[in-house]
C-alpha positions in Angstrom: -104.6 8.5 -263.8 -103.4 5.2 -262.4 -100.8 5.6 -259.6 -99.1 3.9 -256.8 -99.1 5.2 -253.2 -97.0 4.0 -250.3 -95.7 1.2 -252.3 -99.2 -0.1 -253.3 -99.7 -0.2 -257.1 -103.0 -0.9 -258.8 -103.5 -4.1 -260.8 -105.5 -3.4 -263.9 -106.6 -6.3 -266.1 -105.5 -5.6 -269.7 -109.2 -5.9 -270.8 -110.3 -3.2 -268.3 -111.1 0.3 -269.5 -110.1 3.4 -267.5 -111.0 6.8 -269.0 -108.2 9.5 -268.7 -110.1 11.6 -266.1 -110.7 8.7 -263.7 -108.3 8.1 -260.8 -107.1 4.7 -259.6 -104.6 4.8 -256.8 -103.0 2.4 -254.4 -104.1 -1.2 -253.6 -106.8 -1.6 -256.3 -107.6 -4.6 -258.5 -109.7 -4.0 -261.6 -111.1 -7.2 -263.0 -111.6 -8.3 -266.6 -113.8 -6.1 -268.8 -114.5 -3.7 -266.0 -114.7 0.0 -266.7 -114.2 3.3 -264.8 -115.8 6.4 -266.4 -115.4 10.2 -266.2 -114.1 11.6 -262.9 -114.6 8.3 -261.0 -112.1 7.8 -258.1 -111.1 4.5 -256.6 -108.7 4.8 -253.7 -106.9 1.8 -252.2 -104.8 4.0 -249.8 -106.0 2.1 -246.6 -107.4 -1.2 -247.7 -107.6 -3.2 -250.9 -110.5 -2.4 -253.3 -111.5 -5.2 -255.7 -113.7 -4.3 -258.7 -115.0 -7.5 -260.2 -115.3 -8.7 -263.8 -117.6 -6.7 -266.1 -118.3 -4.1 -263.3 -119.0 -0.6 -264.5 -118.2 2.4 -262.2 -120.1 5.4 -263.6 -119.2 9.1 -263.9 -118.3 11.0 -260.7 -118.5 7.9 -258.4 
């Protein structure tokens, strides 16, 4: 799931991969060729979260 919160919308590079069960919410930037795997959660509800190029966030993180 990729969702906005409080007017903050994630920016996902077109080459990034987010599996359906991962959650990306708020002020999050996913860099090129990055990936989020099963049940990973990235919340940018307070501050910006930047995930750099070719970064891999593993299951349940």
